[in-house]
N, C-alpha and C positions, 0 to 999 in steps of 0.2 A: 680635916683640909687644910693640906698645905698653904704657908702662906705664900700669897700672891696669885694662887692658883683662882680661875674663876669659877663662880657659883655654876651649880648645873643648870641647863635651860631648860625647862618642862615642854615637850612637843606635843602639842595639839593635833589628834589623831582627825579631828575634823579637816583641820586645814591640810594637811597633807594628801588627804582622800581628794581635797579640791584642788590642791594643785594637778596631782594625778588627771582627774579628768579633763581638765584642759589642755595638757598635753597632745600636740599636734602628733606625735609618733605614735601613740597610744591609737589615738583613733584611727590611724591609717593600717594601725594591724589587725583593728577589730573589723575593718571594713573590708579588711583581705579574706580573715576568720569566714566572714558572712559570704562573701563570692564563692570560695572556695567549698562551704557545706552547698550552698544554691547548686551549682554547677553538679558536683556529685549528686543531688536529689534530682535534677532533671534529666540527668544521665542513668540515672537507674543503677547508681553504683560501679558503673562499667568503665568508668575513666575514659570513654569515648565513645565512636561509634561503634556500635554493632556490626560485625562482618559476619555473621551467620545466620544463612536461611533455613529454618527447619520444612519441609513440605512433609505434612504429617496427615490424618485420616481425618482429620475436622476440616483441614484445608480444602481436600480433594471431595469430601462431602460436600462441602459450599459449593464448589466448583463445580460439582455432577448437579449439582442442585438448580443453581443457577439454568445451566445449558439446557436440562428438560425443562425449566418452566418454559422457557421462549422456544426452544425446538420441538418440544411433546417428545423428544426421545431420549436416551442417554447418549453421550458422546462416544465416539469409535474409539478405542485404542489409540490411535493417531491424534486424533481429535484431540482428546485426555491431553496426549504429552504437548501439543501444541496450547491447548491453555494453561497447563504449568509452567511453562514455559513465558506465557504473558505474565501470569501470576509472578511469578520471578520478575519479570523485566520489570510493574510496575512497584514491587517491592523495593527493588534498588534504585530505580529515579527517585519513587517516595525517600527513604531514606540519606541519598545524596543532596535533594532539594533541599531535605530539613536541615543537613548539614551546612548547606548554603546561606540558611535563612530565608528561604522561597518561602515559609508556611507562617511570616509571621504578619503579612499584609491583604490576605484573600478569606474569606471563610468559607469557601468551598476546599480545604486545604488537600487532601489528597488530589483529584482530580487535575486542579491549579496548578500542584507544584509540580505533576507528572508533565502538564502541558507547559509550564514556562520551561521545564530543563531537557524537553524535546526540543524547544526553539533554539536551547542555547546549544543544544545537540549540531542542530542543521547550520546555526552559524558558527560552529567551531573551525569552518574553514575558511580562507581569507575569501572576499567574495568579490574579486576582479569582475568583470566583464569579459564573459570567452571570448576569445581572437578567432580571426578568418580559420586560421590554424585548427584552432578547437571544434569548429563547429563544421568543417570540413571533416576531422576526423568523424567529428562524430556520424555526420552524416554516411560518412563511411562504412561505417560499423552496422546503420540499422538504417540500410538503403532501400531495403524490401519497404520497410514502415511508410517511406517516404514517395517508394514508386508511382510513376504514373500510370496510371492504368490500360490496358488496349481499347481501342473505341472501335466502334463497327455499327456499319449501318445496316438494315436487312430488310426484307418485307415477308411477313408470314400471314398460312391460314392453318386455322386449327380447325380438326375432327374432335369432336367425344366420340372416344367409346364406349361411352354406355348408349348413345345413340345410334352407333353403325353397330353394333354388336359384332357380328359373328361378319361382317360384310364387311368390316373395318377394313381388312387387308389391302381388298380388292378395290376398296371405294380411294384410296391413297392411291393406288398404284397408277387408277384411271385418272384420277387429278392430276398427278405428277405428269403426266404424260400429258394433258393438255396444256398446263402450265406451260411445260417447255415448248410446246406447238403454238405458242401465244396466247392463252386466254388470260383475258382480265381477273387478276386474285380476287375482288369481289362479288367474280361467277362462282368460285368454288370453295367448298368447304362448309364449314357453319358459323352462325352469328355469335359474334362475343364482344366484352368492350375491353376485349384486348386491341392493341393500336395496332393495325394493319401496315404501321409504316414505322420506320424508324430509323432517322438521318443519319446521327451519331449518337449512339451512347455507350458510356464507359461500360467496362466489362463488370464492376462491382454493381453499378446501378441495374445492368443486365441480370446479373445473377440474383439481385434481390428481390427485381420482377418478375421475373420468370423461373429461378429456381438454381441451383448453382449445377446441375446437371444439362438444362437447357442450355445455361451461358458456354458452359466447357465443349458441345456439340455444335453450336454454333461459331465460335473462334475457328476451330478447325475446320470447317468449312471452305469450300474454294468461292472464288469471288466469280462473281456472273452467272449461274445459274441455279436452277431451282432443286433442292437436296430433299432428302427426308427418308424416312418418318423421322421428327425428332421431339422423342418426348418431353412433356415438361409436369406440371404439379398441377394443369386446366384441359391437357389431351394431349394430342399428338398434333403437330405440326411440317407442315412444307414449309421450308425458306429460301430464300434466294438472300444469299449476300451480296451487298452491291460494293462496300469498300469497306477495307479495315486497314487502321494504325496500330501498328503492334504496341505496345509498353515497354516504359522503357525508363532506368534510371532518373529521378528530379535533379535539378542542377539545384544548386543551393540558393543563387536567387527567388527559386519559384517556390521554398519552401521553408525559407529565411525565420520567419516568424514564428513555425511549429518549431524547427530547431533550435532555436532559443529556447522557447517556453519547457522542451523536453531536456535539453540540455541543462536547465536551471535545475527544473524540478530534480532530477538523475542526482547532482550536488547535492541537493538537501539531502535525498534517502539516503547517498553513501555519508553524508559525515554524520547524519544522524547514526547509521548502521556501527561505521567507527569509534563513533564517542561512545556507545553504549559500549561495545566491545572490550573497550578500556576500563569502564566501570565494571563489567562485567566480570574482570579479572582479579579483583578485587576482593568479590565476593566467596565464601567459600559456601555454597549451595546443596543442603543433606536431601536426599527423596528418604523418608522415612516414614514408608509406605512402601506394601507390595502393588505396584503396577502391573498392567495386562502386557502383554508381548506386543512388541509392533517391527513393525519391519526395520533391519539394520538398517543404519545412513538415516533414519528418521528420527527425529527430536532431539536436545540437544543438553535436556539438564541431566546432570549429574546424577548416577546411580551411588 
């Protein structure tokens, strides 16, 4: 040892290890490594969300079995395509929901995640109230849905074809002549529980009570004279139309509540469909099973 040199200092390994354990930087690195390992474990080593969905024999077999258990028959080719589309949609919405963390707060995970993501999809567009122009445009596009039906008032007498048999045609002709000559309706025809007189009945209710064919005949009859025979599900009728109000388009004020409800429902349906379409484009869906042929243009699952 040269003169003036300091003597060597022995380093205690235990002291050095203790210092390292107390070093904050080491703690940070260890925590990072643990989080990285946990992420890879949870993601199955894929390093991210799986964008590949394989529709195989097992999946299709399960779909068919569930359908058969419910309806006691196998699905048609077109129905099977629709069921597979639904299964793919459910899988996509489930995975997207899990990626958003929606699976952490509910025990009924799959169904609840899908339901939550459906709600998110419905709310993905701005929820501003419809303007007068919006409602007027919607009413114009769906005018037939809200149209005010024709209204008709009439008297009727009924004849039972079974009771009159081969004499039905002659009995109808004789009764029609008497009615046109002024006979009272309650003196003609057969008794029934049907109303002999309706002062103002909407066409849709007329069709419901007497049948579509009867309503069509009556609405086409002239006003003020006895006519017939007019068939219905109850028998054959002689009818006198006393007044008619033709059907017409509804004004917005008349149907505002219904239009606002339907407009909002359509907005939600469109938002849901648009949201799912954007998600669907991010996935590669593979049909790894032979499927029966369906009509061209039906089914949206990729082959």
